[in-house]
PyMOL CGO cylinders between C-alpha atoms (Angstrom):
from pymol import cmd
from pymol.cgo import CYLINDER

trace = [
    CYLINDER, 27.23, 5.54, 0.40, 25.36, 5.07, -2.02, 0.3, 1, 1, 1, 1, 1, 1,
    CYLINDER, 25.36, 5.07, -2.02, 22.43, 2.27, -0.77, 0.3, 1, 1, 1, 1, 1, 1,
    CYLINDER, 22.43, 2.27, -0.77, 20.82, 0.40, -3.75, 0.3, 1, 1, 1, 1, 1, 1,
    CYLINDER, 20.82, 0.40, -3.75, 17.02, -0.78, -2.26, 0.3, 1, 1, 1, 1, 1, 1,
    CYLINDER, 17.02, -0.78, -2.26, 16.32, -3.92, -4.32, 0.3, 1, 1, 1, 1, 1, 1,
    CYLINDER, 16.32, -3.92, -4.32, 12.59, -3.03, -4.25, 0.3, 1, 1, 1, 1, 1, 1,
    CYLINDER, 12.59, -3.03, -4.25, 9.84, -6.03, -3.99, 0.3, 1, 1, 1, 1, 1, 1,
    CYLINDER, 9.84, -6.03, -3.99, 13.57, -8.59, -4.86, 0.3, 1, 1, 1, 1, 1, 1,
    CYLINDER, 13.57, -8.59, -4.86, 14.06, -7.13, -8.65, 0.3, 1, 1, 1, 1, 1, 1,
    CYLINDER, 14.06, -7.13, -8.65, 18.07, -6.09, -8.32, 0.3, 1, 1, 1, 1, 1, 1,
    CYLINDER, 18.07, -6.09, -8.32, 19.20, -2.87, -8.71, 0.3, 1, 1, 1, 1, 1, 1,
    CYLINDER, 19.20, -2.87, -8.71, 20.92, -1.67, -12.39, 0.3, 1, 1, 1, 1, 1, 1,
    CYLINDER, 20.92, -1.67, -12.39, 24.53, -3.26, -9.67, 0.3, 1, 1, 1, 1, 1, 1,
    CYLINDER, 24.53, -3.26, -9.67, 26.92, -2.31, -13.13, 0.3, 1, 1, 1, 1, 1, 1,
    CYLINDER, 26.92, -2.31, -13.13, 26.43, -0.09, -13.26, 0.3, 1, 1, 1, 1, 1, 1,
    CYLINDER, 26.43, -0.09, -13.26, 26.41, 1.38, -9.76, 0.3, 1, 1, 1, 1, 1, 1,
    CYLINDER, 26.41, 1.38, -9.76, 29.33, -0.06, -8.71, 0.3, 1, 1, 1, 1, 1, 1,
    CYLINDER, 29.33, -0.06, -8.71, 31.10, 1.56, -11.65, 0.3, 1, 1, 1, 1, 1, 1,
    CYLINDER, 31.10, 1.56, -11.65, 29.84, 4.99, -10.09, 0.3, 1, 1, 1, 1, 1, 1,
    CYLINDER, 29.84, 4.99, -10.09, 31.02, 3.64, -6.92, 0.3, 1, 1, 1, 1, 1, 1,
    CYLINDER, 31.02, 3.64, -6.92, 34.23, 2.84, -7.92, 0.3, 1, 1, 1, 1, 1, 1,
    CYLINDER, 34.23, 2.84, -7.92, 34.69, 5.60, -9.87, 0.3, 1, 1, 1, 1, 1, 1,
    CYLINDER, 34.69, 5.60, -9.87, 34.13, 8.10, -6.68, 0.3, 1, 1, 1, 1, 1, 1,
    CYLINDER, 34.13, 8.10, -6.68, 35.87, 5.95, -4.12, 0.3, 1, 1, 1, 1, 1, 1,
    CYLINDER, 35.87, 5.95, -4.12, 32.14, 5.43, -2.53, 0.3, 1, 1, 1, 1, 1, 1,
    CYLINDER, 32.14, 5.43, -2.53, 30.94, 2.74, -0.44, 0.3, 1, 1, 1, 1, 1, 1,
    CYLINDER, 30.94, 2.74, -0.44, 27.90, 0.66, -1.66, 0.3, 1, 1, 1, 1, 1, 1,
    CYLINDER, 27.90, 0.66, -1.66, 25.09, -0.91, 0.87, 0.3, 1, 1, 1, 1, 1, 1,
    CYLINDER, 25.09, -0.91, 0.87, 22.70, -2.75, -0.73, 0.3, 1, 1, 1, 1, 1, 1,
    CYLINDER, 22.70, -2.75, -0.73, 19.35, -3.14, 0.62, 0.3, 1, 1, 1, 1, 1, 1,
    CYLINDER, 19.35, -3.14, 0.62, 18.74, -6.81, 0.34, 0.3, 1, 1, 1, 1, 1, 1,
    CYLINDER, 18.74, -6.81, 0.34, 15.80, -6.92, 2.96, 0.3, 1, 1, 1, 1, 1, 1,
    CYLINDER, 15.80, -6.92, 2.96, 13.95, -8.15, 0.12, 0.3, 1, 1, 1, 1, 1, 1,
    CYLINDER, 13.95, -8.15, 0.12, 16.07, -9.42, -1.66, 0.3, 1, 1, 1, 1, 1, 1,
    CYLINDER, 16.07, -9.42, -1.66, 16.83, -12.92, -0.72, 0.3, 1, 1, 1, 1, 1, 1,
    CYLINDER, 16.83, -12.92, -0.72, 17.28, -15.92, -3.56, 0.3, 1, 1, 1, 1, 1, 1,
    CYLINDER, 17.28, -15.92, -3.56, 16.93, -13.64, -6.19, 0.3, 1, 1, 1, 1, 1, 1,
    CYLINDER, 16.93, -13.64, -6.19, 19.92, -12.32, -8.53, 0.3, 1, 1, 1, 1, 1, 1,
    CYLINDER, 19.92, -12.32, -8.53, 21.99, -10.26, -10.65, 0.3, 1, 1, 1, 1, 1, 1,
    CYLINDER, 21.99, -10.26, -10.65, 23.81, -11.72, -14.02, 0.3, 1, 1, 1, 1, 1, 1,
    CYLINDER, 23.81, -11.72, -14.02, 24.26, -14.85, -11.71, 0.3, 1, 1, 1, 1, 1, 1,
    CYLINDER, 24.26, -14.85, -11.71, 25.38, -13.19, -8.19, 0.3, 1, 1, 1, 1, 1, 1,
    CYLINDER, 25.38, -13.19, -8.19, 23.24, -13.34, -5.20, 0.3, 1, 1, 1, 1, 1, 1,
    CYLINDER, 23.24, -13.34, -5.20, 21.59, -9.40, -4.28, 0.3, 1, 1, 1, 1, 1, 1,
    CYLINDER, 21.59, -9.40, -4.28, 23.98, -8.37, -1.23, 0.3, 1, 1, 1, 1, 1, 1,
    CYLINDER, 23.98, -8.37, -1.23, 27.23, -10.40, -2.14, 0.3, 1, 1, 1, 1, 1, 1,
    CYLINDER, 27.23, -10.40, -2.14, 27.66, -7.35, -4.69, 0.3, 1, 1, 1, 1, 1, 1,
    CYLINDER, 27.66, -7.35, -4.69, 28.48, -3.95, -2.92, 0.3, 1, 1, 1, 1, 1, 1,
    CYLINDER, 28.48, -3.95, -2.92, 30.86, -3.37, 0.19, 0.3, 1, 1, 1, 1, 1, 1,
    CYLINDER, 30.86, -3.37, 0.19, 28.02, -4.18, 2.01, 0.3, 1, 1, 1, 1, 1, 1,
    CYLINDER, 28.02, -4.18, 2.01, 24.34, -6.28, 1.64, 0.3, 1, 1, 1, 1, 1, 1,
    CYLINDER, 24.34, -6.28, 1.64, 22.23, -6.74, 4.76, 0.3, 1, 1, 1, 1, 1, 1,
    CYLINDER, 22.23, -6.74, 4.76, 18.97, -8.73, 4.60, 0.3, 1, 1, 1, 1, 1, 1,
    CYLINDER, 18.97, -8.73, 4.60, 15.83, -8.49, 6.68, 0.3, 1, 1, 1, 1, 1, 1,
    CYLINDER, 15.83, -8.49, 6.68, 14.31, -12.18, 8.19, 0.3, 1, 1, 1, 1, 1, 1,
    CYLINDER, 14.31, -12.18, 8.19, 10.91, -9.46, 9.51, 0.3, 1, 1, 1, 1, 1, 1,
    CYLINDER, 10.91, -9.46, 9.51, 8.00, -11.20, 9.61, 0.3, 1, 1, 1, 1, 1, 1,
    CYLINDER, 8.00, -11.20, 9.61, 6.72, -10.16, 5.91, 0.3, 1, 1, 1, 1, 1, 1,
    CYLINDER, 6.72, -10.16, 5.91, 9.63, -11.17, 4.24, 0.3, 1, 1, 1, 1, 1, 1,
    CYLINDER, 9.63, -11.17, 4.24, 9.78, -14.39, 2.43, 0.3, 1, 1, 1, 1, 1, 1,
    CYLINDER, 9.78, -14.39, 2.43, 12.19, -16.36, 5.83, 0.3, 1, 1, 1, 1, 1, 1,
    CYLINDER, 12.19, -16.36, 5.83, 11.56, -15.04, 8.91, 0.3, 1, 1, 1, 1, 1, 1,
    CYLINDER, 11.56, -15.04, 8.91, 12.93, -15.31, 12.38, 0.3, 1, 1, 1, 1, 1, 1,
    CYLINDER, 12.93, -15.31, 12.38, 9.47, -14.88, 13.40, 0.3, 1, 1, 1, 1, 1, 1,
    CYLINDER, 9.47, -14.88, 13.40, 9.22, -11.52, 14.46, 0.3, 1, 1, 1, 1, 1, 1,
    CYLINDER, 9.22, -11.52, 14.46, 12.80, -9.04, 14.30, 0.3, 1, 1, 1, 1, 1, 1,
    CYLINDER, 12.80, -9.04, 14.30, 15.94, -10.78, 12.50, 0.3, 1, 1, 1, 1, 1, 1,
    CYLINDER, 15.94, -10.78, 12.50, 18.64, -10.11, 10.07, 0.3, 1, 1, 1, 1, 1, 1,
    CYLINDER, 18.64, -10.11, 10.07, 22.26, -10.27, 8.64, 0.3, 1, 1, 1, 1, 1, 1,
    CYLINDER, 22.26, -10.27, 8.64, 24.95, -8.69, 7.23, 0.3, 1, 1, 1, 1, 1, 1,
    CYLINDER, 24.95, -8.69, 7.23, 27.32, -9.76, 4.75, 0.3, 1, 1, 1, 1, 1, 1,
    CYLINDER, 27.32, -9.76, 4.75, 30.81, -7.85, 4.54, 0.3, 1, 1, 1, 1, 1, 1,
    CYLINDER, 30.81, -7.85, 4.54, 32.25, -8.19, 1.64, 0.3, 1, 1, 1, 1, 1, 1,
    CYLINDER, 32.25, -8.19, 1.64, 35.12, -5.80, 1.98, 0.3, 1, 1, 1, 1, 1, 1,
    CYLINDER, 35.12, -5.80, 1.98, 37.95, -7.35, 4.70, 0.3, 1, 1, 1, 1, 1, 1,
    CYLINDER, 37.95, -7.35, 4.70, 38.94, -4.17, 6.60, 0.3, 1, 1, 1, 1, 1, 1,
    CYLINDER, 38.94, -4.17, 6.60, 35.07, -3.63, 7.38, 0.3, 1, 1, 1, 1, 1, 1,
    CYLINDER, 35.07, -3.63, 7.38, 34.53, -7.20, 8.90, 0.3, 1, 1, 1, 1, 1, 1,
    CYLINDER, 34.53, -7.20, 8.90, 36.05, -6.51, 12.48, 0.3, 1, 1, 1, 1, 1, 1,
    CYLINDER, 36.05, -6.51, 12.48, 34.32, -2.93, 13.01, 0.3, 1, 1, 1, 1, 1, 1,
    CYLINDER, 34.32, -2.93, 13.01, 30.67, -4.31, 11.83, 0.3, 1, 1, 1, 1, 1, 1,
    CYLINDER, 30.67, -4.31, 11.83, 31.22, -7.91, 14.08, 0.3, 1, 1, 1, 1, 1, 1,
    CYLINDER, 31.22, -7.91, 14.08, 31.98, -5.15, 17.84, 0.3, 1, 1, 1, 1, 1, 1,
    CYLINDER, 31.98, -5.15, 17.84, 29.34, -3.40, 16.76, 0.3, 1, 1, 1, 1, 1, 1,
    CYLINDER, 29.34, -3.40, 16.76, 27.08, -6.32, 16.27, 0.3, 1, 1, 1, 1, 1, 1,
    CYLINDER, 27.08, -6.32, 16.27, 28.01, -7.54, 20.20, 0.3, 1, 1, 1, 1, 1, 1,
    CYLINDER, 28.01, -7.54, 20.20, 26.83, -4.28, 22.04, 0.3, 1, 1, 1, 1, 1, 1,
    CYLINDER, 26.83, -4.28, 22.04, 30.42, -2.56, 21.15, 0.3, 1, 1, 1, 1, 1, 1,
    CYLINDER, 30.42, -2.56, 21.15, 32.62, -5.27, 21.98, 0.3, 1, 1, 1, 1, 1, 1,
    CYLINDER, 32.62, -5.27, 21.98, 35.24, -7.89, 20.84, 0.3, 1, 1, 1, 1, 1, 1,
    CYLINDER, 35.24, -7.89, 20.84, 33.01, -10.61, 22.30, 0.3, 1, 1, 1, 1, 1, 1,
    CYLINDER, 33.01, -10.61, 22.30, 33.12, -12.82, 19.31, 0.3, 1, 1, 1, 1, 1, 1,
    CYLINDER, 33.12, -12.82, 19.31, 37.09, -12.86, 19.30, 0.3, 1, 1, 1, 1, 1, 1,
    CYLINDER, 37.09, -12.86, 19.30, 36.42, -13.89, 23.16, 0.3, 1, 1, 1, 1, 1, 1,
    CYLINDER, 36.42, -13.89, 23.16, 34.68, -16.62, 22.66, 0.3, 1, 1, 1, 1, 1, 1,
    CYLINDER, 34.68, -16.62, 22.66, 37.18, -17.59, 19.34, 0.3, 1, 1, 1, 1, 1, 1,
    CYLINDER, 37.18, -17.59, 19.34, 40.18, -17.41, 22.15, 0.3, 1, 1, 1, 1, 1, 1,
    CYLINDER, 40.18, -17.41, 22.15, 41.84, -14.78, 19.80, 0.3, 1, 1, 1, 1, 1, 1,
    CYLINDER, 41.84, -14.78, 19.80, 41.82, -12.10, 23.41, 0.3, 1, 1, 1, 1, 1, 1,
    CYLINDER, 41.82, -12.10, 23.41, 42.10, -13.10, 26.99, 0.3, 1, 1, 1, 1, 1, 1,
    CYLINDER, 42.10, -13.10, 26.99, 38.80, -11.01, 27.72, 0.3, 1, 1, 1, 1, 1, 1,
    CYLINDER, 38.80, -11.01, 27.72, 36.60, -8.97, 25.88, 0.3, 1, 1, 1, 1, 1, 1,
    CYLINDER, 36.60, -8.97, 25.88, 36.02, -5.56, 26.32, 0.3, 1, 1, 1, 1, 1, 1,
    CYLINDER, 36.02, -5.56, 26.32, 33.92, -1.89, 24.90, 0.3, 1, 1, 1, 1, 1, 1,
    CYLINDER, 33.92, -1.89, 24.90, 35.96, -1.30, 21.95, 0.3, 1, 1, 1, 1, 1, 1,
    CYLINDER, 35.96, -1.30, 21.95, 33.34, 0.84, 20.00, 0.3, 1, 1, 1, 1, 1, 1,
    CYLINDER, 33.34, 0.84, 20.00, 29.31, 2.33, 19.49, 0.3, 1, 1, 1, 1, 1, 1,
    CYLINDER, 29.31, 2.33, 19.49, 27.39, -0.53, 19.06, 0.3, 1, 1, 1, 1, 1, 1,
    CYLINDER, 27.39, -0.53, 19.06, 24.05, -2.25, 20.39, 0.3, 1, 1, 1, 1, 1, 1,
    CYLINDER, 24.05, -2.25, 20.39, 22.41, -5.65, 20.63, 0.3, 1, 1, 1, 1, 1, 1,
    CYLINDER, 22.41, -5.65, 20.63, 21.86, -7.29, 17.42, 0.3, 1, 1, 1, 1, 1, 1,
    CYLINDER, 21.86, -7.29, 17.42, 22.44, -11.16, 18.12, 0.3, 1, 1, 1, 1, 1, 1,
    CYLINDER, 22.44, -11.16, 18.12, 19.39, -13.31, 17.25, 0.3, 1, 1, 1, 1, 1, 1,
    CYLINDER, 19.39, -13.31, 17.25, 18.28, -15.40, 19.72, 0.3, 1, 1, 1, 1, 1, 1,
    CYLINDER, 18.28, -15.40, 19.72, 18.84, -19.49, 19.86, 0.3, 1, 1, 1, 1, 1, 1,
    CYLINDER, 18.84, -19.49, 19.86, 14.91, -19.88, 19.19, 0.3, 1, 1, 1, 1, 1, 1,
    CYLINDER, 14.91, -19.88, 19.19, 14.29, -17.41, 15.97, 0.3, 1, 1, 1, 1, 1, 1,
    CYLINDER, 14.29, -17.41, 15.97, 17.85, -18.72, 14.75, 0.3, 1, 1, 1, 1, 1, 1,
    CYLINDER, 17.85, -18.72, 14.75, 16.17, -22.62, 14.38, 0.3, 1, 1, 1, 1, 1, 1,
    CYLINDER, 16.17, -22.62, 14.38, 12.81, -21.08, 13.31, 0.3, 1, 1, 1, 1, 1, 1,
    CYLINDER, 12.81, -21.08, 13.31, 14.77, -19.22, 10.20, 0.3, 1, 1, 1, 1, 1, 1,
    CYLINDER, 14.77, -19.22, 10.20, 17.04, -22.42, 10.01, 0.3, 1, 1, 1, 1, 1, 1,
    CYLINDER, 17.04, -22.42, 10.01, 13.89, -24.08, 9.42, 0.3, 1, 1, 1, 1, 1, 1,
    CYLINDER, 13.89, -24.08, 9.42, 12.67, -22.20, 6.42, 0.3, 1, 1, 1, 1, 1, 1,
    CYLINDER, 12.67, -22.20, 6.42, 16.56, -21.60, 4.65, 0.3, 1, 1, 1, 1, 1, 1,
    CYLINDER, 16.56, -21.60, 4.65, 16.24, -25.62, 4.48, 0.3, 1, 1, 1, 1, 1, 1,
    CYLINDER, 16.24, -25.62, 4.48, 13.46, -25.06, 2.73, 0.3, 1, 1, 1, 1, 1, 1,
    CYLINDER, 13.46, -25.06, 2.73, 14.12, -22.27, 1.10, 0.3, 1, 1, 1, 1, 1, 1,
    CYLINDER, 14.12, -22.27, 1.10, 14.51, -23.58, -3.00, 0.3, 1, 1, 1, 1, 1, 1,
    CYLINDER, 14.51, -23.58, -3.00, 10.46, -25.37, -2.32, 0.3, 1, 1, 1, 1, 1, 1,
    CYLINDER, 10.46, -25.37, -2.32, 9.28, -22.10, -0.65, 0.3, 1, 1, 1, 1, 1, 1,
    CYLINDER, 9.28, -22.10, -0.65, 10.97, -19.69, -3.89, 0.3, 1, 1, 1, 1, 1, 1,
    CYLINDER, 10.97, -19.69, -3.89, 9.04, -21.93, -6.33, 0.3, 1, 1, 1, 1, 1, 1,
    CYLINDER, 9.04, -21.93, -6.33, 5.94, -21.98, -4.27, 0.3, 1, 1, 1, 1, 1, 1,
    CYLINDER, 5.94, -21.98, -4.27, 5.90, -17.96, -4.31, 0.3, 1, 1, 1, 1, 1, 1,
    CYLINDER, 5.90, -17.96, -4.31, 6.91, -17.67, -8.07, 0.3, 1, 1, 1, 1, 1, 1,
    CYLINDER, 6.91, -17.67, -8.07, 4.59, -19.95, -8.94, 0.3, 1, 1, 1, 1, 1, 1,
    CYLINDER, 4.59, -19.95, -8.94, 1.60, -17.72, -7.43, 0.3, 1, 1, 1, 1, 1, 1,
    CYLINDER, 1.60, -17.72, -7.43, 3.23, -14.59, -8.58, 0.3, 1, 1, 1, 1, 1, 1,
    CYLINDER, 3.23, -14.59, -8.58, 2.96, -15.89, -11.73, 0.3, 1, 1, 1, 1, 1, 1,
    CYLINDER, 2.96, -15.89, -11.73, -0.39, -16.62, -11.66, 0.3, 1, 1, 1, 1, 1, 1,
    CYLINDER, -0.39, -16.62, -11.66, -1.60, -13.38, -10.70, 0.3, 1, 1, 1, 1, 1, 1,
    CYLINDER, -1.60, -13.38, -10.70, 0.52, -12.11, -13.21, 0.3, 1, 1, 1, 1, 1, 1,
    CYLINDER, 0.52, -12.11, -13.21, -1.29, -14.29, -15.72, 0.3, 1, 1, 1, 1, 1, 1,
    CYLINDER, -1.29, -14.29, -15.72, -4.75, -13.89, -14.83, 0.3, 1, 1, 1, 1, 1, 1,
    CYLINDER, -4.75, -13.89, -14.83, -4.30, -10.15, -14.31, 0.3, 1, 1, 1, 1, 1, 1,
    CYLINDER, -4.30, -10.15, -14.31, -2.55, -9.68, -17.73, 0.3, 1, 1, 1, 1, 1, 1,
    CYLINDER, -2.55, -9.68, -17.73, -6.08, -8.87, -19.79, 0.3, 1, 1, 1, 1, 1, 1,
    CYLINDER, -6.08, -8.87, -19.79, -5.99, -5.50, -17.65, 0.3, 1, 1, 1, 1, 1, 1,
    CYLINDER, -5.99, -5.50, -17.65, -2.33, -4.67, -18.45, 0.3, 1, 1, 1, 1, 1, 1,
    CYLINDER, -2.33, -4.67, -18.45, -3.02, -5.10, -22.29, 0.3, 1, 1, 1, 1, 1, 1,
    CYLINDER, -3.02, -5.10, -22.29, -6.76, -2.61, -22.02, 0.3, 1, 1, 1, 1, 1, 1,
    CYLINDER, -6.76, -2.61, -22.02, -4.23, -0.30, -20.21, 0.3, 1, 1, 1, 1, 1, 1,
    CYLINDER, -4.23, -0.30, -20.21, -6.22, -0.20, -17.01, 0.3, 1, 1, 1, 1, 1, 1,
    CYLINDER, -6.22, -0.20, -17.01, -2.61, -1.20, -15.07, 0.3, 1, 1, 1, 1, 1, 1,
    CYLINDER, -2.61, -1.20, -15.07, 1.26, -1.75, -15.29, 0.3, 1, 1, 1, 1, 1, 1,
    CYLINDER, 1.26, -1.75, -15.29, 1.85, -4.86, -14.62, 0.3, 1, 1, 1, 1, 1, 1,
    CYLINDER, 1.85, -4.86, -14.62, 5.75, -5.59, -12.34, 0.3, 1, 1, 1, 1, 1, 1,
    CYLINDER, 5.75, -5.59, -12.34, 8.87, -5.76, -15.33, 0.3, 1, 1, 1, 1, 1, 1,
    CYLINDER, 8.87, -5.76, -15.33, 11.69, -8.10, -14.54, 0.3, 1, 1, 1, 1, 1, 1,
    CYLINDER, 11.69, -8.10, -14.54, 14.58, -6.48, -16.73, 0.3, 1, 1, 1, 1, 1, 1,
    CYLINDER, 14.58, -6.48, -16.73, 16.85, -9.16, -18.63, 0.3, 1, 1, 1, 1, 1, 1,
    CYLINDER, 16.85, -9.16, -18.63, 19.78, -10.61, -16.46, 0.3, 1, 1, 1, 1, 1, 1,
    CYLINDER, 19.78, -10.61, -16.46, 17.65, -10.22, -12.81, 0.3, 1, 1, 1, 1, 1, 1,
    CYLINDER, 17.65, -10.22, -12.81, 16.02, -12.96, -11.05, 0.3, 1, 1, 1, 1, 1, 1,
    CYLINDER, 16.02, -12.96, -11.05, 13.53, -12.49, -8.52, 0.3, 1, 1, 1, 1, 1, 1,
    CYLINDER, 13.53, -12.49, -8.52, 12.05, -14.06, -5.93, 0.3, 1, 1, 1, 1, 1, 1,
    CYLINDER, 12.05, -14.06, -5.93, 8.07, -12.69, -5.84, 0.3, 1, 1, 1, 1, 1, 1,
    CYLINDER, 8.07, -12.69, -5.84, 8.58, -11.13, -2.52, 0.3, 1, 1, 1, 1, 1, 1,
    CYLINDER, 8.58, -11.13, -2.52, 5.64, -9.14, -3.36, 0.3, 1, 1, 1, 1, 1, 1,
    CYLINDER, 5.64, -9.14, -3.36, 3.17, -8.67, -6.35, 0.3, 1, 1, 1, 1, 1, 1,
    CYLINDER, 3.17, -8.67, -6.35, 2.58, -5.27, -7.02, 0.3, 1, 1, 1, 1, 1, 1,
    CYLINDER, 2.58, -5.27, -7.02, 0.94, -3.32, -9.59, 0.3, 1, 1, 1, 1, 1, 1,
    CYLINDER, 0.94, -3.32, -9.59, 0.53, 0.34, -10.99, 0.3, 1, 1, 1, 1, 1, 1,
    CYLINDER, 0.53, 0.34, -10.99, -2.48, 2.30, -11.62, 0.3, 1, 1, 1, 1, 1, 1,
    CYLINDER, -2.48, 2.30, -11.62, -3.70, 5.45, -13.52, 0.3, 1, 1, 1, 1, 1, 1,
    CYLINDER, -3.70, 5.45, -13.52, -3.91, 7.60, -10.83, 0.3, 1, 1, 1, 1, 1, 1,
    CYLINDER, -3.91, 7.60, -10.83, -4.51, 8.06, -7.73, 0.3, 1, 1, 1, 1, 1, 1,
    CYLINDER, -4.51, 8.06, -7.73, -8.15, 8.04, -8.22, 0.3, 1, 1, 1, 1, 1, 1,
    CYLINDER, -8.15, 8.04, -8.22, -8.28, 3.87, -10.06, 0.3, 1, 1, 1, 1, 1, 1,
    CYLINDER, -8.28, 3.87, -10.06, -5.53, 3.25, -7.01, 0.3, 1, 1, 1, 1, 1, 1,
    CYLINDER, -5.53, 3.25, -7.01, -7.52, 5.12, -4.14, 0.3, 1, 1, 1, 1, 1, 1,
    CYLINDER, -7.52, 5.12, -4.14, -10.78, 2.81, -5.77, 0.3, 1, 1, 1, 1, 1, 1,
    CYLINDER, -10.78, 2.81, -5.77, -9.24, -0.26, -6.06, 0.3, 1, 1, 1, 1, 1, 1,
    CYLINDER, -9.24, -0.26, -6.06, -8.09, -0.22, -2.70, 0.3, 1, 1, 1, 1, 1, 1,
    CYLINDER, -8.09, -0.22, -2.70, -11.90, 0.39, -1.03, 0.3, 1, 1, 1, 1, 1, 1,
    CYLINDER, -11.90, 0.39, -1.03, -12.71, -1.75, -3.56, 0.3, 1, 1, 1, 1, 1, 1,
    CYLINDER, -12.71, -1.75, -3.56, -10.36, -4.93, -2.19, 0.3, 1, 1, 1, 1, 1, 1,
    CYLINDER, -10.36, -4.93, -2.19, -11.40, -3.90, 1.30, 0.3, 1, 1, 1, 1, 1, 1,
    CYLINDER, -11.40, -3.90, 1.30, -15.10, -4.51, 1.19, 0.3, 1, 1, 1, 1, 1, 1,
    CYLINDER, -15.10, -4.51, 1.19, -14.12, -8.44, -0.04, 0.3, 1, 1, 1, 1, 1, 1,
    CYLINDER, -14.12, -8.44, -0.04, -11.78, -8.24, 3.39, 0.3, 1, 1, 1, 1, 1, 1,
    CYLINDER, -11.78, -8.24, 3.39, -8.71, -8.30, 0.68, 0.3, 1, 1, 1, 1, 1, 1,
    CYLINDER, -8.71, -8.30, 0.68, -5.69, -6.14, 2.25, 0.3, 1, 1, 1, 1, 1, 1,
    CYLINDER, -5.69, -6.14, 2.25, -3.93, -4.07, -0.32, 0.3, 1, 1, 1, 1, 1, 1,
    CYLINDER, -3.93, -4.07, -0.32, -2.42, -1.08, 0.33, 0.3, 1, 1, 1, 1, 1, 1,
    CYLINDER, -2.42, -1.08, 0.33, 0.33, 1.68, -1.39, 0.3, 1, 1, 1, 1, 1, 1,
    CYLINDER, 0.33, 1.68, -1.39, 3.80, 2.11, -0.84, 0.3, 1, 1, 1, 1, 1, 1,
    CYLINDER, 3.80, 2.11, -0.84, 6.51, 3.43, 0.49, 0.3, 1, 1, 1, 1, 1, 1,
    CYLINDER, 6.51, 3.43, 0.49, 6.50, 7.34, 0.86, 0.3, 1, 1, 1, 1, 1, 1,
    CYLINDER, 6.50, 7.34, 0.86, 9.46, 9.28, -0.25, 0.3, 1, 1, 1, 1, 1, 1,
    CYLINDER, 9.46, 9.28, -0.25, 11.46, 10.13, 2.81, 0.3, 1, 1, 1, 1, 1, 1,
    CYLINDER, 11.46, 10.13, 2.81, 12.29, 13.64, 1.51, 0.3, 1, 1, 1, 1, 1, 1,
    CYLINDER, 12.29, 13.64, 1.51, 8.18, 14.12, 2.34, 0.3, 1, 1, 1, 1, 1, 1,
    CYLINDER, 8.18, 14.12, 2.34, 8.15, 12.61, 5.05, 0.3, 1, 1, 1, 1, 1, 1,
    CYLINDER, 8.15, 12.61, 5.05, 8.19, 14.56, 8.15, 0.3, 1, 1, 1, 1, 1, 1,
    CYLINDER, 8.19, 14.56, 8.15, 12.18, 13.02, 9.45, 0.3, 1, 1, 1, 1, 1, 1,
    CYLINDER, 12.18, 13.02, 9.45, 13.14, 13.57, 5.98, 0.3, 1, 1, 1, 1, 1, 1,
    CYLINDER, 13.14, 13.57, 5.98, 11.80, 17.46, 5.99, 0.3, 1, 1, 1, 1, 1, 1,
    CYLINDER, 11.80, 17.46, 5.99, 13.80, 18.06, 9.40, 0.3, 1, 1, 1, 1, 1, 1,
    CYLINDER, 13.80, 18.06, 9.40, 16.57, 16.64, 9.02, 0.3, 1, 1, 1, 1, 1, 1,
    CYLINDER, 16.57, 16.64, 9.02, 17.26, 15.93, 5.34, 0.3, 1, 1, 1, 1, 1, 1,
    CYLINDER, 17.26, 15.93, 5.34, 17.78, 17.91, 2.18, 0.3, 1, 1, 1, 1, 1, 1,
    CYLINDER, 17.78, 17.91, 2.18, 16.91, 16.52, -0.80, 0.3, 1, 1, 1, 1, 1, 1,
    CYLINDER, 16.91, 16.52, -0.80, 19.15, 17.24, -3.66, 0.3, 1, 1, 1, 1, 1, 1,
    CYLINDER, 19.15, 17.24, -3.66, 17.45, 16.71, -7.88, 0.3, 1, 1, 1, 1, 1, 1,
    CYLINDER, 17.45, 16.71, -7.88, 14.35, 17.08, -9.52, 0.3, 1, 1, 1, 1, 1, 1,
    CYLINDER, 14.35, 17.08, -9.52, 12.07, 15.19, -8.53, 0.3, 1, 1, 1, 1, 1, 1,
    CYLINDER, 12.07, 15.19, -8.53, 11.38, 13.98, -11.80, 0.3, 1, 1, 1, 1, 1, 1,
    CYLINDER, 11.38, 13.98, -11.80, 9.89, 10.46, -10.80, 0.3, 1, 1, 1, 1, 1, 1,
    CYLINDER, 9.89, 10.46, -10.80, 10.13, 9.75, -7.09, 0.3, 1, 1, 1, 1, 1, 1,
    CYLINDER, 10.13, 9.75, -7.09, 6.98, 11.06, -5.47, 0.3, 1, 1, 1, 1, 1, 1,
    CYLINDER, 6.98, 11.06, -5.47, 4.57, 10.64, -8.55, 0.3, 1, 1, 1, 1, 1, 1,
    CYLINDER, 4.57, 10.64, -8.55, 5.64, 6.72, -8.43, 0.3, 1, 1, 1, 1, 1, 1,
    CYLINDER, 5.64, 6.72, -8.43, 4.64, 6.54, -4.89, 0.3, 1, 1, 1, 1, 1, 1,
]
cmd.load_cgo(trace, "trace")
């Protein structure tokens, strides 16, 4: 399985990833948690791989008022099982559609259904998705323009949006020259009551990653970039 993460709502190089997956007969599960309204060469993120995962957590552009998400299945062979796993491991959805006379436990699963109240809260935002997206993009551009002189002076590095990608302004990040500059900036902003954080710590460097996982590669960039 290949899991491309569309960080900050900016697409990964999906043509290359899909070609690699096809060559080696691998599934592609897009982590489009931050990618609602973003596209790659005209295609919505989450619609390119075999499975696309979206988040409506309270930190996302469109929220269900807490926890929430959606899974998009692009492979018909996976749909029935995904529906059963979502519905506590039962075929309850088939029962409601009149496809079976009773529902029973068929597989592993959990309670992944969103409440009606959360769905309504989310739906109102999705109805205004274009307007919300444009407002976020305008704010993102304001940050970019205001910080451009610092980037030109070599003090920071601004986000880069590859050709063929349309982003959703999920977040605005900058890269500092080194960890000392980063710490100094975070402390300065904290004193001004402006929240700024760094993330994410690489999985292979976390306690759980070290305990349960195994890292393959040279780690030329991951730890340094984090």
